[in-house]
C-alpha positions, -999 to +999 in steps of 0.1 A: +585-074-410+578-042-430+575-021-399+608-036-385+625-028-419+614+008-416+627+011-381+661-003-393+662+022-421+655+051-398+682+038-375+706+040-404+694+075-412+700+087-377+735+072-377+744+091-409+728+124-398+756+145-411+747+137-447+710+137-441+689+164-458+665+180-455+656+190-420+620+186-408+604+210-383+572+197-368+545+210-344+515+192-328+489+200-303+485+166-287+453+175-268+454+172-231+483+148-226+483+146-188+500+120-166+477+102-141+490+119-109+470+147-093+491+178-091+479+199-061+492+231-078+470+228-109+435+220-119+442+186-134+418+165-113+396+154-142+427+136-157+433+113-128+420+078-121+394+092-097+384+121-120+354+124-142+374+111-172+388+081-152+422+088-167+443+058-158+475+040-168+459+020-196+445+051-212+478+069-208+497+041-225+472+042-254+477+079-258+515+075-256+513+048-283+492+070-305+517+099-303+546+076-310+528+062-340+521+096-356+556+110-351+571+077-364+548+077-394+557+113-403+594+102-401+588+071-421+573+090-451+608+100-462+630+082-436+637+115-418+630+119-381+620+156-375+650+176-363+628+195-339+593+191-327+571+216-308+542+205-287+513+221-269+490+206-242+515+184-224+514+184-186+550+181-177+585+169-185+577+133-174+552+130-203+578+142-227+605+119-214+580+090-220+574+102-256+611+104-265+618+070-248+593+050-269+607+022-290+602+039-324+614+073-314+643+064-292+667+060-322+664+097-328+679+104-293+656+134-287+663+158-258+636+178-240+631+215-234+603+221-209+593+247-183+562+246-161+540+275-172+515+295-151+485+280-171+458+271-145+453+235-157+490+228-159+493+221-196+524+235-213+542+240-245+574+221-250+602+213-275+622+182-283+652+182-306+679+160-321+712+171-307+730+158-338+711+183-359+701+212-338+729+224-315+711+240-286+728+269-269+701+281-246+664+283-238+640+305-218+603+307-211+592+342-219+561+352-198+531+360-220+522+397-217+487+410-222+488+447-211+451+450-206+451+420-182+483+423-160+473+392-139+464+370-169+479+335-167+485+315-199+512+294-215+547+309-219+564+318-251+590+290-251+622+301-268+653+282-279+684+293-297+713+275-313+726+264-347+718+240-376+749+234-398+765+264-380+737+287-391+720+306-362+684+296-354+659+309-329+627+289-322+595+300-305+568+275-294+534+289-283+498+281-275+479+314-277+448+322-255+417+304-266+385+319-281+367+314-249+340+341-247+339+345-285+365+351-312+360+389-312+358+394-275+390+374-269+410+386-299+429+413-280+447+386-261+461+370-292+469+403-308+490+412-277+509+379-280+515+384-317+529+419-310+551+405-282+565+378-304+572+403-332+591+424-307+611+393-297+619+385-333+629+421-341+653+421-311+669+389-322+673+401-357+687+434-345+715+415-327+722+393-357+702+398-390+714+363-401+695+345-374+667+324-388+636+324-367+609+297-367+577+304-347+553+275-343+523+266-323+485+265-318+477+302-324+439+298-319+436+320-350+438+314-387+467+327-409+443+354-422+433+368-388+446+402-375+467+386-348+487+366-373+488+390-403+491+423-386+503+418-350+528+390-357+533+403-393+532+369-409+525+374-446+510+348-469+525+358-502+562+357-511+560+388-532+550+409-502+580+399-481+605+425-470+635+420-448+625+410-412+590+398-421+575+365-413+562+342-440+532+319-432+532+288-456+497+279-443+480+311-456+473+297-491+465+263-477+437+278-456+424+296-487+424+263-505+400+248-479+425+228-459+426+227-421+441+212-389+410+212-368+373+212-375+345+230-357+309+235-368+315+217-401+342+242-410+380+237-411+405+261-395+443+262-395+452+273-359+484+252-361+510+272-379+548+272-385+560+306-397+595+316-407+614+348-412+621+362-446+657+351-445+645+314-446+626+321-478+647+344-499+680+344-480+716+340-492+723+313-517+739+281-502+721+286-468+692+267-453+659+277-469+622+267-467+615+240-492+582+226-506+575+189-498+577+166-528+547+167-551+532+197-533+526+233-545+526+245-509+555+252-485+536+238-455+524+203-448+496+188-428+498+152-418+464+135-427+468+098-422+435+080-425+436+067-389+436+103-376+399+108-385+366+097-371+350+071-394+314+073-383+288+091-362+282+128-355+318+137-359+326+116-390+355+132-409+367+152-379+400+145-362+397+114-339+400+127-304+411+111-271+378+121-255+345+136-266+332+152-234+340+124-208+337+096-232+370+079-240+375+075-278+411+062-278+420+087-305+449+109-312+440+147-309+415+172-320+444+188-340+464+175-369+502+177-369+520+202-392+555+203-405+579+221-429+612+212-446+644+232-445+673+224-469+702+241-488 
């Protein structure tokens, strides 16, 4: 009965969206959310019924229910469905349509933005949004450019533009190249993407300085790494911000020992949502970044107890869908992140 009551309350919240504040912006790397069909154009064979992971309809439905549960529980915390959600590691539009059609998320009436990227395994970044809150005007998949590797194939920089309460917004969703081969050896790829995104942001702000830019994704680097601080120019301290800068609310959270994924008994924050300076210290009466209730930080990490491994070698780590080829029935190796915007 309690769960039904929460759903009904959220339905009321959606129906009165004009008065609903604040706006919640969320990102989540959902870890290898493939459908079960072999795509001959990509290397997705392991995530098929005949593949080494024996990925079948029952496992797909379990994963779908897990994603639904997390997004709904983030919404239920304060009875606000996220206005927009960025994803990484989803195979195609079909998976996204299944997510937005689940019973607990359908009341938000999410719409999907997705383009197939050139990534070899076929996993993409994507974006869903509530049309009653974010008025989409256009979208485009910007090809990732690494000058040193002109033939390099990775996920696109997914861009969307439109308005929230008639204020212009520009969203970017990314999944930067991994640390395969070592952090230092692969760093130039992420630096190149950071510089490219900064150029995109500068171009947008040159056309309209009032545009509020939100860049979110799995950056495969921490807020303190050169790709984030220098290439993208995402600063971690408010007093350092100048017009046109990005602010990273997860910078101080990393320094406090928090994380969104764990490796080698250490926590990292690869999952970030950064915003331009005009969303932090902009004009009075406009939408601004807000701290969650009872928090001293501007960013939030969703840490429900069920998202963590309870025993064994990886106790305390995020509960994954697979460990190697062993199905765990979990959620993701990354925790979701979100921020609040309000007047």
